[in-house]
Steps between C-alpha positions, in 0.01 A plus 500: 500500500700713748875558518502428870346158441767410248789651690770341713586713803850531644516651848797714590597587856703811404715506811636155419508487118803693373712774656650751251671728750692268732316611813365147556136589417330403173368796299310605191806532286596147602165386359554707184829319450317165506212576266644285223521213743126532572422513128720196434313302764177586320298672772274782390383653832718623784364558848718730712483492877468856639753754373339808657664725758511314835690489826526123440363374827335221300717514185289752313154393609505803731455774242576865590431637155298313236623719219874506558770235454695357791842672498683167531327380181566806286297786355179554309711536185641152566147370542390658171797346321416163651138525392597600148753215479242246606240629255759499219540127565128432511496461878228657713567646845290431804561716813429410858205691648526519879194681629388311803766691690778749439807617694476702820735737313242568223382862498141388568596332822752760612249782463220301661722398791624852561154660470202300629271752333651439155278330244781249455447375852201304373711339224607263780347313791557714814323382811500559878628221716280287719577466872855603441544243223484499119156554335470127426700175533591444138845352435720636220601280207858583600445395865403713799192727534349665192486837674767761573460765771567860409576698819452842340133442426438231763355275230591178322522436124435165331776314311423145394866467393799695634447791738657709219219388269177670621185368337312726264130572570314415178179621653631848429394603148772765468762235564351275233500783248863584578589135437313490171665819383843348580410185303391706200828688497697173485279370223544828308875456539466169315487218757283204399340395823520434872558213731303607808652423839265340761215669314229300675591667833394852400143465629499488876219485754484869612424387855835318519378255764718266706480130430521190721667560835524879537790457742736346247602575140278332241475485122224739400481409132122456503480880548760610243509238223236481228303775674151620430608781263777305323312456174358848510854642522632276222215590265552865578873463416408333175244770416728787591830366363539152359232500230672793328821308427604178322649370816556184713408466864575226749419517871683333780218347705552292809208305650276489192302201385393425143163671545668820620751463220223491245362824641840666467587388147168417337499635145172683567607633840725786384752455785826312430637283223677249727582440861777311677311251711732365768335175586777275364755721674373356832548134410798469738355714780413317821241584767731771631496691173774601261795433727366159597656341192396141422757262352264343251213633287239331286538504121138392474387797706714727281318373195167533670569868582621595150220304331237658725612844395527410132153357492358775723614781273455310170295712254460776752838628616871443453761319716855583604746210512809529722721304737665788680551876531701739717309394814543124451798264519674373189269276296753222431580478872138503613313302235789324327822330608783747507769233553494176294232617254546876494507530122226243434267631769544862391410389145200306628364796690542720194307246290201535734472878515574555130236256375209575734213738426583849626791744473830347616733694730874432527697651785858610424743212542230239467613446142842378624376309805629731775457346845430589859785605728593420861645808665563600858234732638733802476524457126127535434357840409124428485292689754253209532779247578673719755177604678376143527839373617535768769142444618553125532834542673335739749232240570760236586570314175854408406677612184564136408128436501414804285761499229373191308171679435676816385720295270196332344239774473669842562449772238872571456532166322345669196686824550862386477669673204460365150775259405634613165837330483779351714691827556503651852149562635361309204539798269224681683720775636860612525435625850364347823155357424213621718412138563752220491518309171407131507838319542405255225526765226813347345291196400164670451512810278363633176821473304535134583130418475472640147779267383336183643328355200253293702494740795242718660550825309459353149198302626334823622585677172356216290189465714437873483541489118263200475231677701533814295475307171232255601196697618336168596719515812341838577137463397447128448253287698655355815450135603656395826627139496607253774357721774534224760875467443731603783785546251387612162361830377340407164271702277391550144455830310306494179304711248468529129863602468668219692489223755766477770568247777709608799637245746714611799633285780532716812689250712838329548352161411414337171131551425279248325249664273132415508359663189187397315585231245351701214728790591814288488411372149499846345792614285679719751819675379740618767555876490699532823645241734753573771614132516550218248169394357500129598135388549375840609136408443544219756722655764688815581846526654547719810402858410451414138294748299359421158302724265359313200283608210254288311660413172381710207289722734 
């Protein structure tokens, strides 16, 4: 039994959650003011996106000081008050650990850049160019080359993300020890764990070879994802830091399969508790990658992916269940129907994540069904969106051709300010918000959602309560049902404490159920149903979600 297995995580993007000062930027005191809201919803773990000192080239993921608070967000005293307030309400706090890279304004990089003989120079990847070009042909995640030239030293430094996010060299033992010391100081301050940003990128091939055609930019992931020392580094981190605290760890890991996942989270491996595997986040990606958004996606493939991970980690590791985060579009717009069936589809998606094996994650606003936005390019703030747009325009694409992809998959969809009520700027700020508020806030907001008896917010609250009360939904055996269905996500959770049947229609069409006859004859008692019961064991209405319990169990 572990608290992080039984917990329900609520992710807060601080910049967009609640502004207490009127400067248009969410802050720590804004979160403090909403602690009772979090408790009322029933969550018991909060994950905060980075709140450290940062120049904000990539909204806090470019850290200039790991042990100071971003001025816009408040002070260390504010943080300590926030931490105490969470703990008083029985809520744990998970911080974001960003140690694949830091900011080019971090003291390590500044000193190493200014003095090539400094020991901090080797905290990063500095290399000579080749034939007047970059050291290799890797492309950055944020478009363009993954190398930046420094004229003063006539060398290049590696940045797999923004040029203001130089990659850290984990081959350097002093760097690793500095990171571990920083982690221990946060634990000693009272934080309860870390979500680790792109943690499976920290082990890179020291030779940094080019890939494919050396004359054009190529994805070099085979040389910097799941590298040869990845597990050595994670086990060292566990040995040096994690094993000494009652903590929770979850790693963001792109490009991992189930076998690699088992190595990262295996109970006997002493590495991580959980990872975010991103396989189902690529369901709508076409041959051209993320921005090649496909209009349809397969529900059957979605089930296959989630079931493969559930079975692959069963009895050995622990899963994470989520539909979105700060890097993904709004769940109800991507996996649901944010028009005709916004309420029902948001409820259906919640019924999946909150009844599956693994720790469920809810992203702020998901509990009221916040949706994607369609802005003009000038209104977006995300570095990834703007870089990709400018790169494509420069290569001859038209704005008209690019904007539909940005509207569907762009990261700012998740980053629009939290919609608290129907007052100006949705109650997020009394000033000019850093990112435009979704224009639908008068209809979609917390105040209104909490009053809708059969709405999304009460559904989330009740599902969360059910999961916390019924440990069968946490630890019970998992049976996947109707796996061949292109519409229905069906499963059963059972153990000595209970027996639950979960049926969810993930489409706009009525779904006929094809359950084993013996199953339909059992005495199922409806616990939750987002639509009138009718003959729910025979068919489901569009986006209907039913949770039933075996009578007397």
